[in-house]
C-alpha atoms as an extended CHARMM CRD file, in Angstrom:
* protein
*
       204  EXT
         1         1  UNK       CA            -29.7420000000        3.4820000000       -6.0260000000  PROA      1               0.0000000000
         2         2  UNK       CA            -30.9810000000        0.3600000000       -7.8210000000  PROA      2               0.0000000000
         3         3  UNK       CA            -30.1620000000       -0.0980000000      -11.5170000000  PROA      3               0.0000000000
         4         4  UNK       CA            -32.6600000000       -2.1890000000      -13.4590000000  PROA      4               0.0000000000
         5         5  UNK       CA            -31.6960000000       -5.1280000000      -15.6640000000  PROA      5               0.0000000000
         6         6  UNK       CA            -32.8090000000       -3.3930000000      -18.8600000000  PROA      6               0.0000000000
         7         7  UNK       CA            -30.3710000000       -0.5180000000      -18.3030000000  PROA      7               0.0000000000
         8         8  UNK       CA            -27.5070000000       -2.9330000000      -17.6280000000  PROA      8               0.0000000000
         9         9  UNK       CA            -28.4150000000       -4.9240000000      -20.7410000000  PROA      9               0.0000000000
        10        10  UNK       CA            -28.3390000000       -1.7870000000      -22.9030000000  PROA      10              0.0000000000
        11        11  UNK       CA            -24.8540000000       -0.9030000000      -21.6250000000  PROA      11              0.0000000000
        12        12  UNK       CA            -23.5860000000       -4.4220000000      -22.3490000000  PROA      12              0.0000000000
        13        13  UNK       CA            -25.0110000000       -4.3310000000      -25.8740000000  PROA      13              0.0000000000
        14        14  UNK       CA            -23.3180000000       -0.9920000000      -26.5920000000  PROA      14              0.0000000000
        15        15  UNK       CA            -19.9620000000       -2.2770000000      -25.3710000000  PROA      15              0.0000000000
        16        16  UNK       CA            -20.3000000000       -5.4710000000      -27.4180000000  PROA      16              0.0000000000
        17        17  UNK       CA            -21.2230000000       -3.4670000000      -30.4920000000  PROA      17              0.0000000000
        18        18  UNK       CA            -18.0570000000       -1.4140000000      -30.1900000000  PROA      18              0.0000000000
        19        19  UNK       CA            -15.7510000000       -4.3390000000      -29.4790000000  PROA      19              0.0000000000
        20        20  UNK       CA            -17.2250000000       -6.6780000000      -32.1060000000  PROA      20              0.0000000000
        21        21  UNK       CA            -17.1690000000       -3.9830000000      -34.7580000000  PROA      21              0.0000000000
        22        22  UNK       CA            -20.7210000000       -3.4650000000      -35.9650000000  PROA      22              0.0000000000
        23        23  UNK       CA            -21.1770000000       -1.4060000000      -39.1500000000  PROA      23              0.0000000000
        24        24  UNK       CA            -20.0690000000        2.1710000000      -38.6770000000  PROA      24              0.0000000000
        25        25  UNK       CA            -18.0320000000        1.4330000000      -35.5640000000  PROA      25              0.0000000000
        26        26  UNK       CA            -14.9410000000       -0.0830000000      -37.1700000000  PROA      26              0.0000000000
        27        27  UNK       CA            -13.6280000000       -3.6070000000      -36.8250000000  PROA      27              0.0000000000
        28        28  UNK       CA            -12.5660000000       -5.0800000000      -33.5230000000  PROA      28              0.0000000000
        29        29  UNK       CA             -8.9360000000       -4.4980000000      -34.3940000000  PROA      29              0.0000000000
        30        30  UNK       CA             -9.6180000000       -0.8310000000      -35.0390000000  PROA      30              0.0000000000
        31        31  UNK       CA            -11.3510000000       -0.1450000000      -31.7530000000  PROA      31              0.0000000000
        32        32  UNK       CA             -9.2310000000        2.0690000000      -29.5280000000  PROA      32              0.0000000000
        33        33  UNK       CA             -9.6060000000        1.1920000000      -25.8660000000  PROA      33              0.0000000000
        34        34  UNK       CA             -9.4610000000        4.3800000000      -23.8260000000  PROA      34              0.0000000000
        35        35  UNK       CA             -7.0290000000        4.6510000000      -20.9540000000  PROA      35              0.0000000000
        36        36  UNK       CA             -9.9270000000        4.7720000000      -18.5040000000  PROA      36              0.0000000000
        37        37  UNK       CA            -10.9710000000        1.2840000000      -19.6250000000  PROA      37              0.0000000000
        38        38  UNK       CA             -7.4750000000       -0.1430000000      -19.3260000000  PROA      38              0.0000000000
        39        39  UNK       CA             -6.8920000000        0.9460000000      -15.7500000000  PROA      39              0.0000000000
        40        40  UNK       CA             -9.1970000000        1.5590000000      -12.7760000000  PROA      40              0.0000000000
        41        41  UNK       CA             -9.8530000000        5.1910000000      -11.8930000000  PROA      41              0.0000000000
        42        42  UNK       CA             -7.9110000000        4.5810000000       -8.7030000000  PROA      42              0.0000000000
        43        43  UNK       CA             -6.0240000000        1.6590000000       -7.2650000000  PROA      43              0.0000000000
        44        44  UNK       CA             -6.5690000000        1.4750000000       -3.5030000000  PROA      44              0.0000000000
        45        45  UNK       CA             -3.6220000000       -0.1740000000       -1.7830000000  PROA      45              0.0000000000
        46        46  UNK       CA             -5.8840000000       -1.7430000000        0.8260000000  PROA      46              0.0000000000
        47        47  UNK       CA             -7.5670000000       -3.8760000000       -1.8250000000  PROA      47              0.0000000000
        48        48  UNK       CA             -5.5830000000       -7.0850000000       -1.6200000000  PROA      48              0.0000000000
        49        49  UNK       CA             -4.6030000000       -8.8910000000       -4.7950000000  PROA      49              0.0000000000
        50        50  UNK       CA             -3.9700000000      -12.4070000000       -3.5990000000  PROA      50              0.0000000000
        51        51  UNK       CA             -2.3660000000      -15.5420000000       -4.9870000000  PROA      51              0.0000000000
        52        52  UNK       CA             -4.0220000000      -18.9440000000       -5.1670000000  PROA      52              0.0000000000
        53        53  UNK       CA             -2.5290000000      -19.5820000000       -1.7320000000  PROA      53              0.0000000000
        54        54  UNK       CA             -4.4210000000      -16.5700000000       -0.3750000000  PROA      54              0.0000000000
        55        55  UNK       CA             -1.2920000000      -14.4520000000        0.1670000000  PROA      55              0.0000000000
        56        56  UNK       CA             -0.9590000000      -10.8690000000       -0.9860000000  PROA      56              0.0000000000
        57        57  UNK       CA              1.1280000000      -10.4820000000       -4.1280000000  PROA      57              0.0000000000
        58        58  UNK       CA              4.0130000000       -8.0380000000       -4.4230000000  PROA      58              0.0000000000
        59        59  UNK       CA              5.1920000000       -7.1860000000       -7.9490000000  PROA      59              0.0000000000
        60        60  UNK       CA              8.9840000000       -6.9960000000       -7.8110000000  PROA      60              0.0000000000
        61        61  UNK       CA             11.1880000000       -5.6690000000      -10.5980000000  PROA      61              0.0000000000
        62        62  UNK       CA             14.6760000000       -4.3520000000      -11.2450000000  PROA      62              0.0000000000
        63        63  UNK       CA             17.1110000000       -3.4230000000      -13.9650000000  PROA      63              0.0000000000
        64        64  UNK       CA             20.6290000000       -4.8660000000      -14.0400000000  PROA      64              0.0000000000
        65        65  UNK       CA             21.7700000000       -2.4370000000      -11.3450000000  PROA      65              0.0000000000
        66        66  UNK       CA             19.0750000000       -3.6110000000       -8.9670000000  PROA      66              0.0000000000
        67        67  UNK       CA             19.0990000000       -7.3110000000       -9.8560000000  PROA      67              0.0000000000
        68        68  UNK       CA             21.0600000000       -8.5200000000       -6.8150000000  PROA      68              0.0000000000
        69        69  UNK       CA             18.9520000000       -6.4860000000       -4.3900000000  PROA      69              0.0000000000
        70        70  UNK       CA             15.7740000000       -7.7830000000       -6.0450000000  PROA      70              0.0000000000
        71        71  UNK       CA             16.8680000000      -11.3650000000       -5.5200000000  PROA      71              0.0000000000
        72        72  UNK       CA             17.6940000000      -10.6410000000       -1.8840000000  PROA      72              0.0000000000
        73        73  UNK       CA             14.3300000000       -8.9780000000       -1.2570000000  PROA      73              0.0000000000
        74        74  UNK       CA             12.4880000000      -12.0650000000       -2.5000000000  PROA      74              0.0000000000
        75        75  UNK       CA             13.4860000000      -13.8490000000        0.6940000000  PROA      75              0.0000000000
        76        76  UNK       CA             12.4830000000      -10.8970000000        2.8580000000  PROA      76              0.0000000000
        77        77  UNK       CA              9.0570000000      -10.6650000000        1.2290000000  PROA      77              0.0000000000
        78        78  UNK       CA              8.4730000000      -14.3880000000        1.5310000000  PROA      78              0.0000000000
        79        79  UNK       CA              9.3780000000      -14.3000000000        5.2140000000  PROA      79              0.0000000000
        80        80  UNK       CA              6.8480000000      -11.4870000000        5.6560000000  PROA      80              0.0000000000
        81        81  UNK       CA              4.1220000000      -13.6860000000        4.2110000000  PROA      81              0.0000000000
        82        82  UNK       CA              3.8910000000      -12.2950000000        0.6810000000  PROA      82              0.0000000000
        83        83  UNK       CA              3.9990000000      -14.0000000000       -2.6920000000  PROA      83              0.0000000000
        84        84  UNK       CA              6.2680000000      -12.3820000000       -5.2780000000  PROA      84              0.0000000000
        85        85  UNK       CA              5.4600000000      -11.7610000000       -8.9300000000  PROA      85              0.0000000000
        86        86  UNK       CA              8.9210000000      -11.3360000000      -10.4670000000  PROA      86              0.0000000000
        87        87  UNK       CA              8.7260000000       -8.8470000000      -13.3430000000  PROA      87              0.0000000000
        88        88  UNK       CA             12.4550000000       -9.2380000000      -14.1810000000  PROA      88              0.0000000000
        89        89  UNK       CA             15.1730000000       -8.6440000000      -15.0400000000  PROA      89              0.0000000000
        90        90  UNK       CA             16.6640000000      -12.0790000000      -14.4550000000  PROA      90              0.0000000000
        91        91  UNK       CA             20.3970000000      -11.4230000000      -14.7920000000  PROA      91              0.0000000000
        92        92  UNK       CA             23.0520000000       -8.7080000000      -14.5580000000  PROA      92              0.0000000000
        93        93  UNK       CA             22.9860000000       -8.1840000000      -18.3180000000  PROA      93              0.0000000000
        94        94  UNK       CA             22.3670000000       -4.5190000000      -19.1670000000  PROA      94              0.0000000000
        95        95  UNK       CA             18.7020000000       -3.6600000000      -19.7210000000  PROA      95              0.0000000000
        96        96  UNK       CA             16.5250000000       -0.5320000000      -19.7420000000  PROA      96              0.0000000000
        97        97  UNK       CA             14.7920000000        0.2610000000      -16.4370000000  PROA      97              0.0000000000
        98        98  UNK       CA             11.6240000000        1.7480000000      -18.0460000000  PROA      98              0.0000000000
        99        99  UNK       CA             10.6020000000       -1.6860000000      -19.3430000000  PROA      99              0.0000000000
       100       100  UNK       CA             10.6080000000       -3.2420000000      -15.8880000000  PROA      100             0.0000000000
       101       101  UNK       CA              9.2160000000       -0.2500000000      -14.0090000000  PROA      101             0.0000000000
       102       102  UNK       CA              6.3320000000       -0.1980000000      -16.4700000000  PROA      102             0.0000000000
       103       103  UNK       CA              5.6700000000       -3.9010000000      -15.9480000000  PROA      103             0.0000000000
       104       104  UNK       CA              5.6230000000       -3.5540000000      -12.1610000000  PROA      104             0.0000000000
       105       105  UNK       CA              3.2510000000       -0.5960000000      -12.3750000000  PROA      105             0.0000000000
       106       106  UNK       CA              0.9430000000       -2.4380000000      -14.7660000000  PROA      106             0.0000000000
       107       107  UNK       CA              0.6780000000       -5.3960000000      -12.4060000000  PROA      107             0.0000000000
       108       108  UNK       CA             -0.3950000000       -3.0790000000       -9.5970000000  PROA      108             0.0000000000
       109       109  UNK       CA             -2.7160000000       -0.9540000000      -11.7490000000  PROA      109             0.0000000000
       110       110  UNK       CA             -4.4840000000       -4.0540000000      -13.0920000000  PROA      110             0.0000000000
       111       111  UNK       CA             -4.7900000000       -5.3590000000       -9.5290000000  PROA      111             0.0000000000
       112       112  UNK       CA             -2.7820000000       -8.4660000000      -10.2850000000  PROA      112             0.0000000000
       113       113  UNK       CA             -0.4870000000       -7.3410000000       -7.4770000000  PROA      113             0.0000000000
       114       114  UNK       CA             -1.2990000000       -5.6450000000       -4.1760000000  PROA      114             0.0000000000
       115       115  UNK       CA              1.7160000000       -3.3620000000       -4.3010000000  PROA      115             0.0000000000
       116       116  UNK       CA              4.9100000000       -3.0670000000       -6.3260000000  PROA      116             0.0000000000
       117       117  UNK       CA              8.6130000000       -2.5530000000       -5.6690000000  PROA      117             0.0000000000
       118       118  UNK       CA             11.0430000000       -1.4940000000       -8.4020000000  PROA      118             0.0000000000
       119       119  UNK       CA             14.8140000000       -1.1560000000       -8.0670000000  PROA      119             0.0000000000
       120       120  UNK       CA             17.3050000000        0.5850000000      -10.3320000000  PROA      120             0.0000000000
       121       121  UNK       CA             20.5670000000        2.4290000000       -9.7130000000  PROA      121             0.0000000000
       122       122  UNK       CA             19.0880000000        5.5880000000       -8.1850000000  PROA      122             0.0000000000
       123       123  UNK       CA             15.3500000000        4.8470000000       -7.9910000000  PROA      123             0.0000000000
       124       124  UNK       CA             14.4350000000        8.1360000000       -9.6500000000  PROA      124             0.0000000000
       125       125  UNK       CA             13.9110000000        7.0080000000      -13.2320000000  PROA      125             0.0000000000
       126       126  UNK       CA             11.7510000000        4.0630000000      -12.2590000000  PROA      126             0.0000000000
       127       127  UNK       CA              9.6230000000        6.3280000000      -10.0790000000  PROA      127             0.0000000000
       128       128  UNK       CA              9.0110000000        8.6190000000      -13.0550000000  PROA      128             0.0000000000
       129       129  UNK       CA              8.0340000000        5.6960000000      -15.2840000000  PROA      129             0.0000000000
       130       130  UNK       CA              5.6970000000        4.0840000000      -12.7460000000  PROA      130             0.0000000000
       131       131  UNK       CA              3.8650000000        7.3610000000      -12.1860000000  PROA      131             0.0000000000
       132       132  UNK       CA              3.0150000000        7.5100000000      -15.9020000000  PROA      132             0.0000000000
       133       133  UNK       CA              0.6560000000        4.5620000000      -15.4010000000  PROA      133             0.0000000000
       134       134  UNK       CA             -2.8510000000        5.6840000000      -14.4240000000  PROA      134             0.0000000000
       135       135  UNK       CA             -3.7970000000        4.7910000000      -10.8770000000  PROA      135             0.0000000000
       136       136  UNK       CA             -0.2120000000        4.4870000000       -9.6780000000  PROA      136             0.0000000000
       137       137  UNK       CA              1.2490000000        6.5710000000       -6.8920000000  PROA      137             0.0000000000
       138       138  UNK       CA              4.9280000000        5.6770000000       -6.8140000000  PROA      138             0.0000000000
       139       139  UNK       CA              7.3650000000        7.0670000000       -4.2970000000  PROA      139             0.0000000000
       140       140  UNK       CA             11.1040000000        6.7300000000       -3.9550000000  PROA      140             0.0000000000
       141       141  UNK       CA             12.4080000000        6.0240000000       -0.4650000000  PROA      141             0.0000000000
       142       142  UNK       CA             15.9880000000        6.3600000000        0.7120000000  PROA      142             0.0000000000
       143       143  UNK       CA             15.4720000000        6.0120000000        4.4810000000  PROA      143             0.0000000000
       144       144  UNK       CA             12.8090000000        4.8920000000        6.9450000000  PROA      144             0.0000000000
       145       145  UNK       CA             11.2770000000        8.3570000000        7.2640000000  PROA      145             0.0000000000
       146       146  UNK       CA             10.6770000000        8.7420000000        3.5270000000  PROA      146             0.0000000000
       147       147  UNK       CA              9.2190000000        5.2140000000        3.3680000000  PROA      147             0.0000000000
       148       148  UNK       CA              6.8340000000        5.9470000000        6.2130000000  PROA      148             0.0000000000
       149       149  UNK       CA              5.8790000000        9.3800000000        4.8930000000  PROA      149             0.0000000000
       150       150  UNK       CA              5.0940000000        8.0280000000        1.4280000000  PROA      150             0.0000000000
       151       151  UNK       CA              2.5840000000        5.6350000000        2.9450000000  PROA      151             0.0000000000
       152       152  UNK       CA              1.0660000000        7.8180000000        5.6650000000  PROA      152             0.0000000000
       153       153  UNK       CA              0.7270000000       10.9550000000        3.5470000000  PROA      153             0.0000000000
       154       154  UNK       CA              0.7050000000        9.7800000000       -0.0830000000  PROA      154             0.0000000000
       155       155  UNK       CA             -0.8440000000        6.2890000000        0.0740000000  PROA      155             0.0000000000
       156       156  UNK       CA              1.8120000000        5.0220000000       -2.3580000000  PROA      156             0.0000000000
       157       157  UNK       CA              1.2550000000        1.6810000000       -4.0360000000  PROA      157             0.0000000000
       158       158  UNK       CA              4.6620000000        1.3950000000       -5.7290000000  PROA      158             0.0000000000
       159       159  UNK       CA              8.0020000000        1.8190000000       -3.9790000000  PROA      159             0.0000000000
       160       160  UNK       CA             11.1890000000        2.5680000000       -5.9040000000  PROA      160             0.0000000000
       161       161  UNK       CA             14.6700000000        2.0180000000       -4.5290000000  PROA      161             0.0000000000
       162       162  UNK       CA             18.1470000000        3.0200000000       -5.6470000000  PROA      162             0.0000000000
       163       163  UNK       CA             20.4600000000        0.0550000000       -5.2330000000  PROA      163             0.0000000000
       164       164  UNK       CA             23.4460000000        2.3150000000       -5.7860000000  PROA      164             0.0000000000
       165       165  UNK       CA             22.4140000000        4.6220000000       -2.9480000000  PROA      165             0.0000000000
       166       166  UNK       CA             21.3980000000        2.2680000000       -0.1370000000  PROA      166             0.0000000000
       167       167  UNK       CA             22.7880000000       -0.9680000000        1.2240000000  PROA      167             0.0000000000
       168       168  UNK       CA             21.0490000000       -4.3170000000        1.4140000000  PROA      168             0.0000000000
       169       169  UNK       CA             20.1750000000       -4.0760000000        5.1130000000  PROA      169             0.0000000000
       170       170  UNK       CA             18.7190000000       -0.5700000000        4.8390000000  PROA      170             0.0000000000
       171       171  UNK       CA             16.7170000000       -1.6190000000        1.7690000000  PROA      171             0.0000000000
       172       172  UNK       CA             15.1330000000       -4.4590000000        3.7510000000  PROA      172             0.0000000000
       173       173  UNK       CA             14.2230000000       -2.0980000000        6.5900000000  PROA      173             0.0000000000
       174       174  UNK       CA             12.7110000000        0.3750000000        4.1280000000  PROA      174             0.0000000000
       175       175  UNK       CA             10.6360000000       -2.3500000000        2.4940000000  PROA      175             0.0000000000
       176       176  UNK       CA              9.3710000000       -3.6450000000        5.8390000000  PROA      176             0.0000000000
       177       177  UNK       CA              8.4820000000       -0.1250000000        6.9670000000  PROA      177             0.0000000000
       178       178  UNK       CA              6.7240000000        0.6840000000        3.7010000000  PROA      178             0.0000000000
       179       179  UNK       CA              4.6930000000       -2.5220000000        3.6810000000  PROA      179             0.0000000000
       180       180  UNK       CA              3.5720000000       -2.2180000000        7.2990000000  PROA      180             0.0000000000
       181       181  UNK       CA              2.7560000000        1.5080000000        7.4470000000  PROA      181             0.0000000000
       182       182  UNK       CA             -0.9090000000        2.3890000000        7.0310000000  PROA      182             0.0000000000
       183       183  UNK       CA             -2.2720000000        5.3730000000        5.1480000000  PROA      183             0.0000000000
       184       184  UNK       CA             -3.0890000000        8.2140000000        7.5400000000  PROA      184             0.0000000000
       185       185  UNK       CA             -6.3940000000        9.2100000000        5.9430000000  PROA      185             0.0000000000
       186       186  UNK       CA             -8.1090000000       12.3120000000        7.3300000000  PROA      186             0.0000000000
       187       187  UNK       CA             -6.6160000000       15.4570000000        5.7460000000  PROA      187             0.0000000000
       188       188  UNK       CA             -4.3420000000       13.3190000000        3.5780000000  PROA      188             0.0000000000
       189       189  UNK       CA             -7.3480000000       11.6980000000        1.8960000000  PROA      189             0.0000000000
       190       190  UNK       CA             -8.4490000000       15.0790000000        0.5730000000  PROA      190             0.0000000000
       191       191  UNK       CA             -5.0620000000       15.4830000000       -1.0650000000  PROA      191             0.0000000000
       192       192  UNK       CA             -5.0950000000       11.9630000000       -2.5020000000  PROA      192             0.0000000000
       193       193  UNK       CA             -8.5060000000       12.7360000000       -3.9920000000  PROA      193             0.0000000000
       194       194  UNK       CA             -6.9690000000       15.7440000000       -5.7110000000  PROA      194             0.0000000000
       195       195  UNK       CA             -4.1390000000       13.5980000000       -7.0700000000  PROA      195             0.0000000000
       196       196  UNK       CA             -6.7270000000       11.1810000000       -8.4390000000  PROA      196             0.0000000000
       197       197  UNK       CA             -8.6200000000       14.0830000000      -10.0120000000  PROA      197             0.0000000000
       198       198  UNK       CA             -5.4870000000       15.1710000000      -11.8870000000  PROA      198             0.0000000000
       199       199  UNK       CA             -4.9520000000       11.5610000000      -12.9810000000  PROA      199             0.0000000000
       200       200  UNK       CA             -8.5230000000       11.3850000000      -14.2700000000  PROA      200             0.0000000000
       201       201  UNK       CA             -8.2040000000       14.6800000000      -16.1270000000  PROA      201             0.0000000000
       202       202  UNK       CA             -5.5730000000       13.2130000000      -18.4610000000  PROA      202             0.0000000000
       203       203  UNK       CA             -7.3240000000        9.9120000000      -19.2060000000  PROA      203             0.0000000000
       204       204  UNK       CA             -8.9130000000       11.1550000000      -22.4450000000  PROA      204             0.0000000000
């Protein structure tokens, strides 16, 4: 289907009118940007978000409980050929995990990162936070099977880890498995489409 230039021009003019605040539409500062405009309707994990060096970017975050594991995983990710976008935290000082889980999820949802990894004490809270961001499918993994399943069946684009539950070596194996496991497609795609439909339903 070919869309003519006039139709495209009309759409652009309507958007500009809203953003610039023409009479009757409110000022630019009053315009409320809907959720659907802030985030894509879906965030396919096979769409690479690359750095200037042409390497896929992994958004990596942690709270104070996951700080040491985050720093260790930087080396692992670099060795695998990824660039890391460090969303913090940057010390062992106590912080709140929702702030960092949200930042990781935003980087993935806005396609500034290819995928995201977030670490807190148990991995559960960060998973909940990340899944509040439209377009994100976060999964917590605690062994290789759960890491593989979350990719093959659920096409996850954010991985959460519990630093208090798994050791450094297992965490590295989970990350490698998660990053190298492809989505299974087929019957699983139908279920992902239904997840996306639920996501879309609450974007109003």
